[in-house]
C-alpha positions in Angstrom: 0.0 0.0 0.0 2.8 2.4 1.0 4.7 1.6 -2.2 1.7 2.4 -4.3 1.3 5.8 -2.6 5.0 6.6 -2.9 4.9 5.7 -6.6 1.9 7.9 -7.3 3.6 10.8 -5.5 6.7 10.4 -7.6 4.8 10.3 -10.9 2.9 13.5 -9.9 6.2 15.2 -9.1 7.7 14.3 -12.4 4.6 15.5 -14.3 4.6 18.9 -12.5 8.4 19.2 -13.0 8.0 18.7 -16.7 5.3 21.3 -17.0 7.7 24.0 -15.7 10.3 23.3 -18.4 11.0 25.9 -21.1 9.2 25.5 -24.4 10.6 26.5 -27.8 8.0 29.2 -28.1 9.2 31.0 -24.9 12.8 31.4 -26.1 13.6 34.7 -27.8 16.4 34.2 -30.4 19.0 36.9 -30.6 20.2 37.8 -34.1 23.7 36.6 -34.8 26.4 39.3 -35.2 27.5 40.0 -38.7 30.9 38.9 -39.9 32.0 42.6 -40.2 31.2 43.4 -36.5 33.0 40.2 -35.4 36.1 41.0 -37.4 36.3 44.6 -36.2 36.0 43.5 -32.6 38.7 40.8 -33.2 41.0 43.4 -34.8 40.5 45.8 -31.9 41.3 43.1 -29.4 44.5 42.2 -31.3 45.6 45.8 -31.3 45.0 46.1 -27.6 46.9 42.9 -26.9 49.8 44.1 -29.0 49.9 47.3 -27.2 50.0 45.5 -23.8 52.6 43.1 -25.2 54.8 46.0 -26.4 54.5 47.8 -23.1 55.4 44.6 -21.2 58.5 44.2 -23.5 59.6 47.8 -22.8 59.2 47.3 -19.0 61.2 44.0 -19.2 64.0 45.7 -21.2 64.2 48.5 -18.6 64.3 46.0 -15.8 67.2 44.2 -17.5 69.1 47.5 -17.9 68.6 48.3 -14.2 69.7 44.9 -13.1 72.8 45.1 -15.3 73.7 48.4 -13.7 73.1 47.0 -10.2 75.4 44.0 -10.9 78.1 46.2 -12.3 78.1 48.3 -9.2 78.2 45.2 -7.0 81.2 43.9 -8.9 83.0 47.2 -8.4 82.3 47.0 -4.7 83.7 43.5 -4.4 87.0 44.7 -5.8 87.6 46.7 -2.6 90.1 45.2 -0.2 87.4 45.0 2.4 85.8 42.1 0.4 88.8 40.7 -1.6 91.6 40.7 0.9 91.4 37.9 3.5 93.3 39.8 6.1 90.4 42.2 6.6 88.1 39.5 7.9 85.1 41.4 6.5 86.0 44.7 8.3 86.2 48.0 6.6 89.8 48.4 7.7 92.1 45.6 8.8 91.7 44.9 12.6 94.4 45.9 15.0 96.7 43.1 16.3 96.6 43.5 20.1 98.7 41.8 22.7 97.5 38.5 24.0 96.2 40.0 27.3 94.3 42.8 25.6 92.6 40.9 22.8 88.8 41.3 22.4 86.1 39.2 20.9 84.9 40.8 17.6 81.1 40.8 17.1 81.5 41.4 13.4 83.7 38.5 12.4 83.5 36.3 15.5 87.3 36.2 15.9 89.4 37.2 19.0 91.9 39.9 17.8 
């Protein structure tokens, strides 16, 4: 008995669901755009893309020039004895050589001198 009632309810639900579906008469067809309009839009999009691409290329080239300049400056700095001479231990000037009783721990290089 219950199965029969459940079956009838399901059938009624399917029928009511189908009645709410869209029919072909309800749809309003939009006219298709002409080939000329489509090609003009496509050309405008290509021009805009090229403009962005060109701008990105100019920005990239400028970035590379700036990086080249920065690396050149770093190479010049590394030629200083502070960086190239091992006796400096990373100090700006070579550290003083004190007597054994007066030596101090250096915070900069971690050596007692």
